[in-house]
C-alpha positions in Angstrom: -15.0 2.9 65.6 -17.7 0.4 64.7 -17.4 -1.7 61.6 -20.2 -2.2 59.1 -21.6 -5.7 59.4 -21.4 -8.0 56.5 -24.5 -8.8 54.5 -25.5 -12.4 54.7 -27.8 -13.6 51.9 -28.4 -17.0 50.5 -27.6 -17.4 46.8 -30.0 -18.5 44.1 -29.3 -21.3 41.7 -29.7 -20.8 38.0 -29.8 -23.7 35.4 -28.9 -22.6 31.9 -29.7 -19.0 32.9 -33.1 -19.8 34.4 -33.7 -19.3 38.2 -34.9 -22.4 40.0 -37.7 -20.6 41.9 -38.8 -23.8 43.8 -35.4 -24.2 45.4 -35.4 -24.4 49.2 -31.7 -25.0 49.8 -28.5 -25.7 48.0 -25.2 -27.4 49.0 -22.1 -27.0 47.0 -18.8 -28.9 47.5 -15.6 -28.4 45.7 -12.9 -30.9 45.7 -9.2 -30.8 44.7 -8.1 -34.4 44.8 -4.5 -35.3 45.2 -2.2 -37.6 47.0 0.9 -37.0 49.1 4.0 -38.4 47.4 5.9 -40.1 50.2 9.4 -41.5 49.8 12.1 -42.8 52.2 13.0 -39.2 52.7 9.4 -38.2 53.7 6.8 -36.1 52.0 8.3 -34.7 48.8 5.3 -33.4 47.0 1.5 -33.6 46.5 0.1 -35.0 43.2 -2.5 -32.7 41.8 -5.7 -34.3 40.5 -8.5 -32.6 38.6 -10.7 -30.3 40.7 -14.4 -31.2 40.7 -17.7 -30.0 42.2 -20.9 -31.5 43.5 -24.1 -29.6 43.9 -27.3 -30.6 45.6 -30.5 -28.6 45.0 -33.4 -29.2 47.3 -36.9 -28.1 46.1 -40.5 -28.2 46.7 -42.4 -30.2 44.1 -45.5 -28.6 42.6 -48.5 -30.5 41.5 -48.6 -28.7 38.1 -44.9 -29.1 37.5 -42.3 -26.5 36.6 -40.4 -26.3 33.4 -37.1 -25.7 35.2 -37.3 -28.9 37.3 -38.7 -30.9 34.3 -35.6 -29.7 32.5 -33.5 -31.2 35.3 -35.2 -34.6 34.9 -34.8 -34.6 31.2 -31.1 -33.8 31.6 -30.7 -36.7 34.0 -32.5 -39.1 31.7 -30.6 -38.0 28.6 -27.2 -37.5 30.3 -27.2 -33.9 29.0 -24.7 -31.5 30.7 -26.1 -28.2 32.2 -24.7 -24.9 33.1 -25.2 -24.1 36.8 -24.7 -20.6 38.1 -24.8 -19.8 41.8 -25.6 -16.2 42.8 -23.0 -14.1 44.5 -20.9 -16.1 47.0 -18.0 -14.4 48.7 -18.3 -11.5 46.3 -18.0 -13.6 43.1 -20.5 -15.4 40.8 -19.7 -19.1 40.5 -20.4 -20.8 37.2 -20.2 -24.5 36.7 -20.2 -26.1 33.2 -20.4 -28.9 32.3 -22.4 -30.3 35.2 -24.5 -33.5 35.0 -27.6 -34.2 37.0 -27.0 -37.8 38.1 -29.7 -38.3 40.8 -33.3 -37.1 41.6 -35.1 -38.1 44.8 -38.7 -37.2 45.6 -40.5 -37.4 48.9 -44.2 -36.9 49.7 -46.0 -36.8 53.0 -49.7 -37.6 52.9 -50.5 -36.2 56.4 -49.0 -32.7 55.7 -49.3 -32.7 51.9 -45.7 -31.7 51.7 -43.9 -32.7 48.5 -40.1 -32.2 48.1 -37.4 -33.2 45.8 -33.6 -33.1 45.5 -31.3 -33.1 42.5 -27.6 -34.0 42.6 -25.1 -32.8 40.1 -21.4 -33.4 39.5 -18.9 -31.9 37.2 -16.2 -29.3 36.9 -14.7 -26.8 39.3 -16.3 -23.3 39.2 -15.3 -20.4 37.1 -15.4 -17.2 39.2 -16.5 -13.9 37.8 -17.4 -10.5 39.2 
């Protein structure tokens, strides 16, 4: 009997509830830092650090500007936390709050006219819903 294939669809990124429509790609990494506790008897445990996340949003940069990406720059300049929500990933919605935008990089190519940007965020581990 044939199985139904899984649906594969990229998720959208929302910042404070608004979709970043100029996004071209997103990278999310979740880390659970810790350290093995090693004694003369060997490994006895693993210290548990605080789980954190990093998100990179790649965008196209429009000539007229977009309110959503302007909001990201203002959050970076003012060190204001944002709520990031990724669409459905593995059947769950991932929400990240607080997340801080700590870096923006812009790139422009005169020959092609291409203008892109990237925004880097760091903060808490996700809350899963759905």
